[in-house]
C-alpha positions as CSV (number, residue, x, y, z in Angstrom):
1,M,39.8,59.1,50.1
2,L,36.6,59.3,52.1
3,D,37.3,62.0,54.8
4,L,34.6,63.7,56.9
5,T,37.1,65.4,59.3
6,G,35.6,68.7,60.5
7,K,32.1,67.8,59.2
8,N,29.2,68.1,61.6
9,A,26.5,65.3,61.4
10,L,23.1,65.0,63.1
11,V,21.9,61.4,63.2
12,T,18.3,60.6,64.0
13,G,16.7,57.2,64.6
14,I,19.1,55.3,66.8
15,A,17.1,52.9,69.0
16,N,19.6,50.2,69.9
17,N,22.8,48.5,68.6
18,R,20.9,46.9,65.8
19,S,19.6,50.2,64.3
20,I,20.6,51.0,60.8
21,A,21.1,54.6,62.1
22,W,23.7,53.2,64.5
23,G,25.6,51.5,61.6
24,I,25.6,54.9,59.9
25,A,26.7,56.8,62.9
26,Q,29.7,54.4,63.4
27,Q,30.8,54.9,59.8
28,L,30.5,58.6,59.9
29,H,32.5,58.6,63.1
30,A,35.2,56.3,61.5
31,A,35.5,58.9,58.7
32,G,36.1,61.7,61.2
33,A,32.8,63.4,61.5
34,N,31.6,65.2,64.6
35,L,28.3,63.6,65.7
36,A,25.1,64.7,67.4
37,V,22.4,62.1,67.9
38,T,18.7,62.3,68.9
39,Y,16.5,59.9,70.9
40,L,12.8,59.6,71.3
41,P,11.9,60.8,74.7
42,D,9.6,58.8,77.0
43,E,8.3,59.4,80.5
44,K,10.7,56.9,82.2
45,G,13.8,57.9,80.2
46,R,14.4,54.3,79.0
47,F,15.0,55.3,75.4
48,E,17.5,58.0,76.4
49,K,19.5,55.5,78.5
50,K,19.5,52.9,75.7
51,V,20.8,55.4,73.2
52,R,23.4,56.9,75.5
53,D,24.7,53.4,76.2
54,V,24.9,52.5,72.5
55,V,26.6,55.7,71.3
56,E,29.1,56.0,74.2
57,P,32.0,54.6,72.1
58,I,31.7,57.4,69.5
59,N,31.4,60.1,72.1
60,P,28.9,62.4,70.4
61,S,29.0,66.1,71.0
62,L,25.3,66.3,71.5
63,I,22.6,63.8,72.6
64,V,19.2,65.5,72.4
65,P,15.5,64.5,72.7
66,C,13.5,64.8,69.5
67,N,10.0,63.6,68.9
68,V,9.3,64.7,65.3
69,Q,5.6,65.1,66.2
70,N,6.6,67.9,68.6
71,E,7.5,71.0,66.6
72,G,9.1,72.6,69.6
73,Q,11.5,69.6,70.1
74,V,12.5,69.7,66.4
75,E,13.2,73.4,66.6
76,E,15.2,72.9,69.9
77,T,17.2,70.1,68.3
78,F,18.5,72.4,65.5
79,K,19.0,75.2,68.0
80,A,21.3,73.0,70.0
81,V,23.2,72.1,66.9
82,A,23.6,75.8,66.0
83,D,24.7,76.7,69.5
84,T,27.2,73.9,69.6
85,W,28.7,74.0,66.1
86,G,27.4,77.0,64.4
87,K,26.8,75.0,61.2
88,L,25.6,71.6,60.0
89,D,27.0,69.6,57.2
90,I,25.2,66.2,57.3
91,L,21.6,65.2,58.3
92,I,20.8,61.5,58.6
93,H,17.0,60.8,58.7
94,C,16.2,57.3,59.9
95,L,12.7,57.8,61.2
96,A,9.7,55.7,60.4
97,F,6.6,54.4,62.1
98,A,3.4,52.6,61.4
99,D,0.9,51.3,63.9
100,K,0.2,47.5,63.7
101,D,-3.2,48.4,62.2
102,G,-1.4,49.9,59.2
103,L,0.8,46.9,58.5
104,G,-1.4,43.8,58.4
105,G,-4.8,43.0,56.9
106,D,-6.6,44.8,54.1
107,F,-5.0,48.0,52.9
108,S,-8.5,49.6,52.5
109,A,-9.1,49.0,56.2
110,I,-6.2,51.1,57.5
111,P,-7.7,53.6,60.1
112,R,-7.5,57.3,59.3
113,D,-5.5,58.1,62.4
114,A,-2.9,55.4,61.8
115,F,-2.5,56.7,58.2
116,S,-2.0,60.3,59.3
117,Q,0.4,59.4,62.1
118,S,2.6,57.2,59.9
119,L,2.9,59.9,57.1
120,E,3.7,62.6,59.7
121,I,6.5,60.6,61.3
122,S,7.9,58.8,58.3
123,T,7.5,61.2,55.5
124,F,6.6,64.8,56.6
125,S,9.5,64.8,59.1
126,L,12.1,64.7,56.4
127,G,11.0,67.9,54.7
128,N,10.4,69.5,58.1
129,M,13.9,68.7,59.4
130,A,15.4,69.9,56.1
131,K,13.6,73.2,56.7
132,Y,15.6,73.7,59.9
133,A,18.8,72.2,58.5
134,K,18.9,74.5,55.5
135,P,20.0,77.7,57.2
136,L,22.7,75.8,59.1
137,M,24.2,74.2,56.0
138,T,26.0,77.4,55.1
139,E,28.8,75.6,53.3
140,G,26.5,73.1,51.5
141,G,25.6,69.8,52.9
142,S,24.2,66.3,52.5
143,I,20.8,64.9,53.7
144,V,20.4,61.1,53.6
145,T,17.3,59.2,54.5
146,L,16.3,55.5,54.5
147,T,13.7,53.9,52.3
148,Y,12.7,50.4,51.3
149,L,11.6,48.5,48.2
150,G,8.1,48.4,49.6
151,G,7.8,52.0,48.5
152,V,7.8,51.0,44.8
153,K,6.6,47.4,44.9
154,V,4.0,45.5,46.9
155,I,5.5,43.8,49.9
156,P,3.4,41.5,52.2
157,N,2.6,43.0,55.6
158,Y,4.2,46.4,54.6
159,N,1.0,48.2,53.5
160,L,1.0,51.7,55.1
161,M,4.8,51.9,55.3
162,G,4.8,51.4,51.5
163,I,2.8,54.6,51.1
164,A,5.0,56.4,53.6
165,K,8.2,55.3,51.8
166,A,6.8,56.2,48.4
167,G,6.1,59.7,49.7
168,L,9.5,59.8,51.3
169,E,11.2,59.0,48.0
170,M,9.3,61.7,46.2
171,S,10.2,64.1,49.0
172,V,13.8,63.4,48.3
173,R,13.4,64.5,44.7
174,Y,11.5,67.7,45.5
175,L,14.0,68.6,48.3
176,A,16.9,67.9,46.0
177,S,15.4,70.4,43.5
178,E,14.8,73.0,46.2
179,L,18.1,72.7,48.0
180,G,20.4,72.1,45.0
181,P,21.1,75.9,44.5
182,N,22.4,75.9,48.1
183,N,24.8,73.0,47.3
184,I,22.8,70.8,49.6
185,R,22.3,67.3,48.3
186,V,19.4,65.0,49.2
187,N,19.5,61.2,48.7
188,A,17.9,58.0,49.9
189,I,19.3,54.6,50.6
190,S,17.0,51.7,49.9
191,A,18.4,49.0,52.2
192,G,17.5,45.3,52.0
193,P,15.7,43.7,54.9
194,I,17.8,43.8,58.1
195,R,16.6,42.5,61.5
196,T,16.1,45.7,63.5
197,L,13.6,46.9,66.2
198,A,11.6,48.6,63.4
199,S,11.6,45.7,61.0
200,S,10.5,43.3,63.7
201,A,7.1,44.9,63.5
202,V,6.7,43.7,59.9
203,G,5.2,40.2,59.8
204,G,7.3,37.6,58.1
205,I,10.6,39.6,58.3
206,L,12.7,36.4,58.7
207,D,11.0,34.8,55.7
208,M,11.8,37.9,53.7
209,M,15.4,37.7,54.7
210,R,15.6,34.1,53.7
211,H,14.0,34.9,50.4
212,V,16.6,37.6,49.7
213,E,19.4,35.2,50.5
214,E,18.0,32.8,47.9
215,V,17.2,35.3,45.2
216,A,19.7,38.2,45.4
217,P,22.7,38.0,43.1
218,L,25.0,38.1,46.1
219,K,23.0,35.3,47.9
220,R,22.9,37.2,51.2
221,T,21.4,40.0,53.0
222,V,23.2,43.2,53.9
223,T,24.5,44.6,57.2
224,Q,24.0,47.9,59.1
225,L,27.6,48.8,58.4
226,E,27.2,48.3,54.7
227,V,24.4,50.8,54.7
228,G,26.6,53.0,56.9
229,N,29.4,52.9,54.3
230,T,27.0,54.1,51.6
231,A,25.7,56.8,53.9
232,A,29.2,58.0,54.6
233,F,30.0,58.0,50.9
234,L,26.8,60.1,50.1
235,S,27.7,62.5,52.9
236,S,31.2,63.0,51.5
237,D,32.7,65.1,48.7
238,L,33.2,61.9,46.8
239,A,29.4,62.0,46.1
240,S,29.4,65.7,45.2
241,G,27.6,65.1,41.9
242,I,24.8,62.9,43.3
243,T,21.5,64.2,44.4
244,G,17.8,63.3,44.2
245,Q,18.7,59.6,44.0
246,V,17.6,56.3,45.6
247,I,20.6,54.1,46.0
248,Y,19.9,50.4,46.5
249,V,22.0,48.6,49.1
250,D,20.3,45.2,49.0
251,A,22.8,42.7,47.6
252,G,21.2,43.2,44.2
253,Y,17.8,41.9,45.1
254,E,15.9,44.8,43.4
255,I,17.1,43.9,39.9
256,M,15.7,40.4,39.9
257,G,12.6,39.8,37.9
258,M,11.7,36.4,39.3
259,G,12.7,34.6,42.5
């Protein structure tokens, strides 16, 4: 049975109760894991309050600020994990961002600054957080990130995020190769479109969801908790032989050749 009792999990990327990261956190909690969560700090503390309100039912051991563009905050996050638990077993990476200039319009017109910022937050951050997680995963561990079909196929209004996700998926493979000798597994979940704060920035998201409902073999979209179930599985010993993979949780949409 899936049992994460005694496992320590750091979950990033919870913004509100629609976040996929929240679905993952709930399922890790249900399986018995101890949880730490991060929030993106802002001057007025609005994000912190939102995250604290959302995660209250799962009573996390730690709630810490972490802007992955701030190296000091990333380092402090893992120091807090080390001080609290001494070790880390699971890292959930649900971080992505692209400025609106990187999503719509011509791909060749994406500004340099927008490109760099998106890749830093969405792609570089996985390897950078793995660097800090590695010495804490003394008994092995599991790192799970979120990707999307737009990293391998052209999706309207996804543009720059497609490049970021393509880089993220390749990062998963290189990290799996590096960390495998330490019994640390690294995988990605490619979730179908779900209405979240992040996806709302992608033009036509509702049309995309309706299209999935028409074309996918299961004739529906997926839920945050279904993605959470897969993340909990990948974080558990039941997935001990799986690393470097992209697992599609999309009601089968990815397999279809025509729609």
